[in-house]
N, C-alpha and C positions, 0 to 999 in steps of 0.2 A: 455432557455436563449440564446440569439444569441451570438455566440462566436466572440470576438473581434480579430483583427489581432495581432499576436504575433510571437515570434520566438522560436525555439527549440534549442537543443544543441546536437552536435555530440557525439556519444558514445566514441570517441577517444580523444576529447579535448573540451575546453570551448568556442570555437568560435561559434557565432550565425550562424544558417543556416535557410533559409526561409522554412516555413512549409505551405503546402497546406492543407486546411480542406475540400476540395471538395471530396465527397465520391461517388464512382460508384459501381455498382453491382459486378464488378470484384474484388473489395477490400474486399469482405466479403466471404471468402472461407468456404466451408462446414466443413472442419476439422480445428482444431486449428492451429494457426501460427506455423511453424517449423516442423510440422508433427512428424514422428517417431524419427528423429534425436534429436529434442529439448526435446521430451518426454523421450528419453533414457538418456540424460544428466541430466534431472530433477530427474529421479528415482535414478541414480547413486549417485548424490550429496546429495539428501535428505536421502537416506538410510545410507550412510556413516556418514553424520552429526548427525543423530539421534543416531547412535551407539556411536560415539565419545563424544557427548554432554550429554549422559544419566546421568552422575554424576551432571552436572550443572542443568539439569531438576529437579532432586531430591532436590537440594539445593534451587532453586527458588520456587518450589512447597511448601516447608516447610516455606519459608519466607512469601509467600503470605498468607498461611493458618494462620500463627500466627500474621500477621500484622493487619488484620481486618476480621470481620465476613463475611462468604460467601464462595462460591465455589472457587476452585483453578483456574479453567479454565472458560473462557467466550466465547461463540460462538455467533457471530453476523451475521445476514442474509445479504449476499452480492450477487451481480450479477456477474456471470461468463461467460464463453464462450457460445456464442449463446443465451444469456439471461437466462440461467439456474441459479437458486438461490442455494446457499449452505451456510453452517455454517462456517464462517471464525474463526478459533480458536486462542485464545491468552491466556497468563497468565492474570488473572484478575488484572487490574491496577486501577480500580475505585470502589467506594462504590456501594453496591448492589441496592440502590434506586437512581441511577444516574439521571434518567429522572426528578424526582421530584426536586432533588438538582439543576440541571441545570436550570429548569424553574424558580425556586425561585430566583436563582442568576441573571438571565436575567431580571426579574421583578425589582430587586433592582438595577441593573446596566444596564439600557437601552442603554447606549453608547456601551456596549459590544455586544448587539444583532446584530448590523450590521456586526461586525467581524464574528460572528457565522454563520449568514445567507449567508455571502459571501464566507467564506473559510471552513465552517463546522468544525472549530477548534478554541480554545481559548488558548492564550499564558499562562494564569493562570487559568486553568480549575479547578473549585471547586470540581469536582467529583473524581479527581485523588488522590489516597492515597499516603502517604510518600514513601513507598516502590515502589508503582506504578510509581512515578515520576522518580525514579532511573532506573527502568526497561525500561521505555519509552525513557529515554534519550539515552540509549545505545541499543535500539531496542531488548532487551532481551525478552520483553513481546511477541514478534512475533515469537519466536522459535517454538511454537506448530503448526505454519503454515507449517512446514516441513511435518506434518501428512497430511495436505490438499494437499500437493504436491504429496505424495505417493498415495492418493486417486484419484488423477486426477482432483481435483477442481482448483488447482493453479499450477503455474510454479515457478521455482527459480527466473527467471527474467521476468518482464512484467509490465503492468500498475498497479497502486495501486488499489486493489479491492474497489468497490464503492457500495453504496446503491442506490435504485431506484431514489431518489431525486437528487443524484449527477450525475447519468447517464443522466438525463434530461439536466444537465448543459453542457454536451458534445456537445449538438446540432447536427450539421451535422457530427461531428466526432464520434458519438456514434457507428456506424457500425464498425469502426476500432477498438474501444475498445472491442466490442463483438466478433471480429475475432480471439482473442487470449485468453489464460488463464491469469488472473491477477497474478501478481508476488509478492514474498516476498520482492525482491529488484527490482530496475528498473532505468530508466534514470532520472525520477523525484527524486527518493530517493538519487541519487548521485549528484544532481544538485541544492542542496539548500533546498529541502524538504519544510517545512512550511514557509521558508523565501521567497518562490515564491508565486505569485498570482495563483488563480485557473485557469485563462486563460492560464498562462504559463505551469501549470501542464498538462492541456489538450493538449497544443502544444507539450510538451515533449512526452506524451504518443502517440500522432499522429506520431511524428517523429520516435519513436522507431518502430512502426508497419511498417511504410513505408520503413524504411532502415534496417529491421531486417536481421541478419545473426548470425550463431553460434559464429563467432569471436566477434561480438559486445556484445553478451551475456557474453562471457568469460571476455571481457574488463570491463563490468559493474560489474561483480562479483568481479574482482580484485579491482575496485574503491570503492566497498562497504565497504571493511575493513577500510581504512582510514576515510571514511565518518562516519562510526559507532563510531570509536574511538574519532573523533572530536566532535561528537554529534551535529554538526551544523544544525540548523533548525529543531531540534527534540524536540517536545513538544506536 
């Protein structure tokens, strides 16, 4: 899908900044964006968070297990740095036969199919369980991705991890996405999340890579807390 012109947002404020989607070979480094410094920060934060949040992990695991039949965790195949695939772990927030439920829903609600095909999300997703809706609203379902960070699949801050079909939607900006590890949080996550269009999401991910610094990562982490509490654009 050809990417339309759009704007990104600075990691420091909400003023729009122009985004270039032109990709050159110089913008696709062999190692992940940020190198050792970013990886060191990731490991420190993920290890500390897993230790401090272990009681919450136990409570959520029990809630998921008793809320609906099925496993506690769900690992979905995503595309990471350099095109490598990995299992992106979450607390299960959907029914186990989600693919069937989604297809039946879209057949009965053809007007919703366009939203799904455009954004890969539905505001009222029939697959989401009651406890899952709460976990997703406050991003608690994504806490197991801290394990992905320790394994080196993900970063604390980066573009949202995508499946292959979504990567195709990045068009010319795909090499920029592949130049870094996807993140638990990122510029898109603190700039409206699902209230933005997919083209805006691509522009935000592009802007993040082009203007990356450890300082911008720290600022995004700080902005994540109020974004999660407000649950704006989370569904």
